[in-house]
C-alpha positions as CSV (number, residue, x, y, z in Angstrom):
1,M,7.2,-22.9,15.4
2,V,7.1,-26.7,15.6
3,S,8.9,-28.4,18.5
4,G,11.1,-25.3,18.9
5,I,12.0,-25.3,15.2
6,P,11.1,-22.1,13.3
7,L,8.5,-22.6,10.5
8,D,10.7,-20.7,8.0
9,F,13.5,-23.2,8.6
10,L,11.1,-26.2,8.0
11,L,9.8,-24.7,4.9
12,S,13.3,-24.1,3.6
13,Q,14.0,-27.8,3.9
14,V,11.0,-28.7,1.8
15,S,11.7,-29.1,-1.9
16,S,10.0,-26.4,-3.9
17,S,8.6,-29.1,-6.2
18,A,6.7,-30.5,-3.2
19,L,4.8,-27.2,-2.8
20,S,1.5,-26.5,-4.5
21,K,1.5,-24.0,-7.3
22,I,-0.5,-21.0,-8.3
23,I,-0.1,-19.9,-12.0
24,V,-1.0,-16.2,-12.3
25,G,-2.2,-14.9,-15.7
26,G,-2.8,-11.3,-16.9
27,L,-5.9,-10.5,-18.8
28,G,-4.4,-7.4,-20.4
29,P,-6.0,-3.9,-20.5
30,G,-9.3,-5.2,-21.9
31,N,-8.8,-5.9,-25.6
32,A,-9.4,-9.6,-26.4
33,D,-6.6,-9.6,-29.0
34,L,-4.1,-8.8,-26.3
35,V,-4.8,-11.9,-24.2
36,S,-2.0,-14.5,-24.7
37,E,-2.5,-18.1,-25.7
38,A,-0.8,-19.2,-22.5
39,V,-3.3,-17.3,-20.4
40,L,-6.2,-18.7,-22.5
41,D,-5.0,-22.2,-22.0
42,L,-4.6,-21.8,-18.2
43,A,-8.3,-22.1,-17.5
44,K,-8.6,-25.1,-19.8
45,T,-5.9,-27.1,-17.9
46,H,-6.3,-26.1,-14.2
47,P,-9.0,-25.0,-11.8
48,T,-8.9,-21.2,-12.2
49,F,-10.1,-18.2,-10.2
50,L,-10.8,-14.6,-11.2
51,R,-9.8,-11.7,-9.0
52,T,-12.8,-9.9,-10.4
53,R,-15.4,-10.4,-13.1
54,E,-15.3,-6.7,-13.8
55,H,-13.1,-7.0,-16.9
56,P,-14.1,-7.1,-20.6
57,C,-12.2,-10.3,-21.3
58,V,-13.6,-12.6,-18.6
59,D,-16.3,-14.0,-20.9
60,M,-13.4,-15.6,-22.9
61,F,-12.9,-18.0,-20.1
62,D,-15.1,-20.8,-18.7
63,V,-14.5,-19.7,-15.1
64,S,-17.2,-19.2,-12.6
65,D,-15.1,-18.6,-9.4
66,S,-14.2,-15.0,-8.6
67,F,-13.5,-13.0,-5.5
68,D,-15.9,-10.2,-6.1
69,H,-17.9,-11.2,-3.0
70,L,-14.9,-10.3,-0.8
71,Y,-15.0,-6.7,-2.0
72,E,-18.5,-6.5,-0.5
73,S,-18.0,-8.5,2.7
74,E,-14.6,-7.0,3.7
75,R,-14.5,-3.4,5.0
76,H,-10.9,-2.6,3.9
77,V,-9.3,-3.3,0.6
78,V,-6.2,-4.6,2.3
79,D,-8.4,-7.2,4.0
80,V,-9.8,-8.1,0.6
81,Y,-6.3,-8.8,-0.8
82,E,-5.2,-10.8,2.2
83,A,-8.4,-12.9,2.1
84,I,-7.9,-13.6,-1.6
85,V,-4.4,-14.8,-1.0
86,E,-5.4,-17.0,1.9
87,Q,-8.2,-18.6,-0.2
88,L,-5.9,-19.1,-3.2
89,V,-3.3,-20.8,-1.0
90,R,-5.9,-23.1,0.6
91,E,-7.3,-24.0,-2.9
92,S,-3.8,-24.8,-4.2
93,R,-3.2,-27.1,-1.2
94,E,-6.4,-29.0,-1.9
95,R,-6.1,-29.1,-5.7
96,G,-2.4,-28.9,-6.5
97,T,-1.9,-26.5,-9.3
98,I,-4.5,-23.7,-9.8
99,G,-4.8,-20.7,-12.0
100,Y,-5.5,-17.1,-11.0
101,L,-6.4,-14.4,-13.5
102,V,-6.0,-10.7,-12.8
103,P,-6.7,-7.6,-14.9
104,G,-3.8,-6.1,-16.9
105,S,-0.4,-7.4,-16.0
106,P,0.2,-9.5,-12.9
107,L,3.4,-7.5,-12.3
108,I,1.9,-4.0,-12.4
109,A,0.0,-2.6,-9.4
110,E,-1.4,-6.0,-8.5
111,R,-1.2,-6.2,-4.7
112,T,-2.5,-9.8,-4.5
113,V,0.4,-11.0,-6.6
114,E,2.9,-9.1,-4.5
115,L,1.5,-10.9,-1.4
116,L,1.5,-14.3,-3.1
117,R,5.1,-13.9,-4.1
118,Q,6.0,-13.2,-0.5
119,R,4.6,-16.5,0.6
120,K,7.1,-19.4,1.3
121,D,4.5,-22.1,1.4
122,V,3.4,-22.0,-2.3
123,N,5.1,-21.8,-5.7
124,V,4.0,-18.9,-7.9
125,E,4.4,-18.8,-11.7
126,I,3.7,-15.7,-13.7
127,L,2.2,-15.6,-17.2
128,P,2.8,-12.0,-18.3
129,G,0.0,-10.0,-19.7
130,V,0.0,-6.8,-21.6
131,S,-0.2,-3.8,-19.2
132,F,-2.5,-0.8,-19.7
133,L,0.7,1.2,-19.3
134,D,1.8,0.7,-22.9
135,L,-1.5,2.2,-24.1
136,A,-1.3,4.9,-21.5
137,W,2.1,6.2,-22.5
138,E,1.0,6.2,-26.2
139,R,-2.2,8.2,-25.4
140,L,-0.4,10.6,-23.2
141,G,2.6,11.0,-25.5
142,V,4.9,10.4,-22.5
143,D,8.3,8.6,-22.2
144,P,8.1,7.2,-18.7
145,I,11.8,6.7,-18.4
146,A,12.7,10.2,-19.6
147,R,10.0,11.8,-17.4
148,R,10.9,9.6,-14.4
149,V,7.3,8.7,-13.9
150,T,6.3,7.0,-10.6
151,I,3.5,4.4,-10.8
152,V,1.3,4.1,-7.7
153,D,-1.7,2.1,-6.6
154,G,-4.8,4.2,-6.1
155,Q,-6.0,1.9,-3.4
156,R,-2.8,2.8,-1.4
157,F,-2.2,6.4,-2.8
158,E,-1.8,8.1,0.5
159,T,0.9,5.7,1.6
160,E,2.7,5.2,-1.8
161,A,2.6,8.9,-2.8
162,A,3.7,10.2,0.5
163,G,6.8,12.4,0.0
164,L,6.7,12.0,-3.8
165,S,6.7,14.8,-6.3
166,G,6.8,14.9,-10.1
167,P,4.7,12.9,-12.6
168,L,2.5,10.1,-11.3
169,L,0.4,7.5,-13.0
170,V,-2.2,6.2,-10.6
171,A,-3.8,2.7,-11.3
172,Q,-6.7,0.9,-9.6
173,C,-9.0,3.9,-9.4
174,D,-12.1,1.9,-9.6
175,N,-14.6,3.7,-7.3
176,R,-15.5,7.1,-5.9
177,F,-14.2,6.3,-2.4
178,V,-10.7,5.7,-3.9
179,L,-11.0,9.0,-5.8
180,S,-12.1,10.9,-2.7
181,D,-9.2,9.5,-0.7
182,I,-6.8,10.5,-3.4
183,K,-8.3,14.0,-3.6
184,L,-8.2,14.6,0.1
185,S,-4.6,13.3,0.5
186,I,-3.1,16.3,-1.3
187,D,-3.0,19.5,0.8
188,V,-1.3,22.2,-1.2
189,E,-2.2,25.7,-2.4
190,E,-1.7,25.0,-6.1
191,L,-3.7,21.8,-6.9
192,P,-2.3,19.6,-9.6
193,K,-3.8,19.0,-13.0
194,V,-5.2,15.5,-13.7
195,T,-6.1,13.4,-16.8
196,V,-8.5,10.5,-16.5
197,L,-7.8,7.4,-18.6
198,Q,-10.6,4.9,-19.0
199,R,-11.0,1.7,-20.9
200,L,-7.9,2.2,-23.0
201,G,-8.0,0.1,-26.2
202,L,-11.7,-0.5,-26.1
203,E,-14.4,1.1,-28.3
204,D,-15.6,3.3,-25.4
205,E,-12.1,4.5,-24.5
206,A,-12.1,7.9,-22.8
207,V,-9.2,10.3,-22.1
208,F,-10.1,13.7,-20.5
209,E,-9.0,16.3,-18.0
210,V,-10.8,17.2,-14.7
211,E,-10.2,19.7,-12.0
212,W,-8.6,18.2,-8.9
213,E,-11.5,19.4,-6.7
214,N,-14.0,17.6,-9.0
215,L,-12.0,14.3,-9.1
216,D,-14.7,12.3,-7.3
217,R,-17.7,14.1,-8.8
218,E,-17.5,14.6,-12.6
219,F,-17.2,11.0,-13.9
220,E,-18.1,7.4,-13.1
221,P,-14.9,5.4,-12.3
222,D,-14.7,1.7,-13.2
223,H,-12.1,-1.1,-13.0
224,L,-10.3,0.2,-16.0
225,T,-9.8,3.8,-14.7
226,S,-6.4,5.4,-14.1
227,L,-5.2,8.9,-13.5
228,W,-2.3,10.8,-14.9
229,I,-0.8,13.6,-12.7
230,P,1.9,15.3,-14.8
231,E,3.3,17.1,-11.8
232,L,2.5,16.2,-8.2
233,P,3.5,19.1,-5.9
234,L,5.5,18.3,-2.7
235,T,3.6,19.2,0.5
236,D,5.4,21.2,3.1
237,V,5.3,18.3,5.6
238,A,6.6,15.8,3.0
239,G,9.3,18.2,1.8
240,S,10.6,18.9,5.3
241,I,10.8,15.2,6.2
242,I,12.6,14.4,3.0
243,D,15.1,17.2,3.7
244,L,15.7,15.9,7.2
245,H,16.0,12.3,5.9
246,A,18.7,13.5,3.4
247,L,20.5,15.4,6.1
248,V,20.7,12.5,8.5
249,R,22.0,10.2,5.7
250,R,24.7,12.7,4.9
251,L,25.7,13.0,8.6
252,R,25.8,9.2,8.8
253,S,28.1,9.2,5.8
254,E,30.4,12.1,6.6
255,C,30.4,12.9,10.3
256,P,32.7,10.6,12.3
257,W,30.5,10.8,15.4
258,D,27.2,10.2,13.7
259,K,28.7,7.4,11.6
260,D,29.9,5.6,14.7
261,Q,26.5,5.5,16.4
262,T,24.4,2.3,16.8
263,H,20.9,1.6,17.9
264,A,22.1,1.0,21.4
265,S,24.6,3.8,21.7
266,L,21.8,6.4,21.0
267,I,19.7,5.2,24.0
268,P,21.0,7.6,26.6
269,G,20.5,10.6,24.3
270,L,17.1,9.3,23.3
271,L,16.0,9.1,27.0
272,E,17.4,12.6,27.6
273,E,15.6,14.1,24.7
274,A,12.3,12.4,25.6
275,N,12.5,13.8,29.2
276,E,13.3,17.3,27.8
277,V,10.2,17.1,25.6
278,V,8.1,16.3,28.8
279,Q,9.8,19.3,30.6
280,A,9.1,21.6,27.7
281,I,5.4,20.6,27.6
282,E,5.1,21.2,31.4
283,S,6.8,24.5,31.1
284,T,4.6,25.6,28.2
285,E,1.4,24.5,30.1
286,S,2.5,26.5,33.2
287,G,3.3,29.6,31.1
288,E,7.0,29.5,32.0
289,G,8.1,28.1,28.6
290,S,7.3,28.8,25.0
291,F,6.1,26.8,22.0
292,E,9.4,27.6,20.4
293,D,11.1,25.6,23.1
294,L,8.7,22.8,22.6
295,V,9.2,22.8,18.9
296,E,13.0,22.6,19.4
297,E,12.8,19.7,21.9
298,L,10.4,17.8,19.6
299,G,12.8,18.3,16.8
300,D,15.6,16.8,18.9
301,L,13.4,13.8,19.5
302,L,12.5,13.5,15.9
303,F,16.2,13.6,15.0
304,H,16.7,10.4,17.1
305,V,13.8,8.7,15.3
306,M,15.5,9.6,12.0
307,M,18.9,8.4,13.2
308,Q,17.5,5.1,14.4
309,S,15.7,4.7,11.0
310,A,18.8,5.6,9.1
311,I,20.7,2.9,10.9
312,G,18.0,0.4,10.1
313,E,18.0,1.5,6.4
314,E,21.8,0.9,6.2
315,E,21.4,-2.5,7.8
316,E,18.4,-3.2,5.4
317,T,16.1,-4.0,8.4
318,F,13.7,-1.1,8.2
319,D,13.5,2.6,7.3
320,V,11.6,5.7,8.2
321,A,8.8,4.8,5.8
322,D,8.3,1.5,7.6
323,V,8.1,3.4,10.9
324,A,5.5,5.8,9.5
325,R,3.4,3.1,7.8
326,G,3.6,1.0,11.0
327,I,2.2,3.6,13.3
328,R,-0.4,4.7,10.7
329,N,-1.7,1.1,10.2
330,K,-1.7,0.6,14.0
331,M,-3.8,3.7,14.6
332,I,-6.3,2.7,11.9
333,R,-6.6,-0.8,13.6
334,R,-7.1,0.8,17.0
335,H,-9.7,3.3,15.8
336,P,-12.4,1.1,14.3
337,H,-15.0,3.6,15.5
338,I,-13.5,6.1,13.1
339,F,-12.6,3.9,10.1
340,E,-15.1,1.1,10.3
341,R,-18.2,2.5,12.1
342,E,-21.4,2.0,10.1
343,P,-23.0,5.3,9.0
344,G,-25.6,6.4,11.6
345,S,-24.3,4.1,14.3
346,P,-23.5,5.8,17.7
347,M,-20.0,6.8,18.7
348,P,-18.8,4.7,21.6
349,T,-18.3,6.5,24.9
350,K,-14.8,7.4,26.2
351,E,-15.0,4.5,28.7
352,E,-16.0,2.0,25.9
353,L,-13.1,3.4,23.8
354,V,-10.6,2.7,26.5
355,Q,-11.8,-0.9,26.8
356,Q,-11.8,-1.3,23.0
357,W,-8.2,0.0,22.9
358,K,-7.1,-2.5,25.5
359,M,-8.8,-5.4,23.8
360,I,-7.3,-4.5,20.4
361,K,-3.8,-4.0,21.9
362,A,-4.0,-7.4,23.7
363,A,-5.1,-9.1,20.5
364,E,-2.1,-7.6,18.7
365,R,0.3,-8.7,21.3
366,A,-1.2,-12.2,21.1
367,G,-0.7,-12.2,17.3
368,I,-4.5,-12.2,16.7
369,K,-6.1,-10.1,14.1
370,P,-8.8,-8.2,15.9
371,D,-12.3,-9.2,15.0
372,R,-14.2,-6.2,13.5
373,G,-17.6,-7.9,13.8
């Protein structure tokens, strides 16, 4: 905010032509014949950066700058993407128009491009590239429209695949850590089948099946590795939440009382249900109540969360997925001793953890990204 004027308003008053520009080009799936002339010309006419040099076509370009070093220096891939975007915006401000080359298509499973297009302080132009998807559908013999295939990013599998079922194509499966996270995120009795797709269109192309439990052990992943899951089973937790979400939406649509509720009108009931949860916990601990009572009261409280989220969804402000993602990301931020602790380093004491929690919470409230060292 400048002199009481919101930054978004100031930016909206600036002509888009006055903003710097980032031209994003796609390198395609790896075959040199599939790189467009427009993308080839990009590096000849503008300072250009590679997201990664781990792609068969990078030698076609006289480009030395890449962001591979960020994958080594940052501890979380989300931080890598944010750091790439920040550096690109800085470079564009200093140099005017710059180029940015990414594997495959800029519009398919490319998080950095998503983040760039959300920025209001830079113009983004896309030079389409051939996606690996065209080759994948041909190799698999799959019509993605008829099969209603969902495409997810392997780097964000747990979040993007939450609540999904049916066929999935998983991109960006470039290391064993990603494969391990994917494997462990599915907790069902009947594990799904999986087909590995590697280096499609190249001489050393490979397409083969592996057992789910061996997903992170039987082969060496690379930057051109994807997974085909013909039928992802729905977990009990996801299925129950989806059913409740559908029920609440129907109540909001058909029940006069539920339809009439607002965020504010639900406050008295929300407070009442929260107090009843506390009472149920105390009764259970004292032996006077039962876990069935606690489950019922927690369900009543969950219903309020779903109602608030349904109202937000209707108003296009937020939905229950935003709520779940938000608390998940917050807990990851506030537990660096779990998600960022170096192997072999000691676990902080409970007292140290309390102080750490307070420091991270204070930094969040101040709008400061906590320093992880």
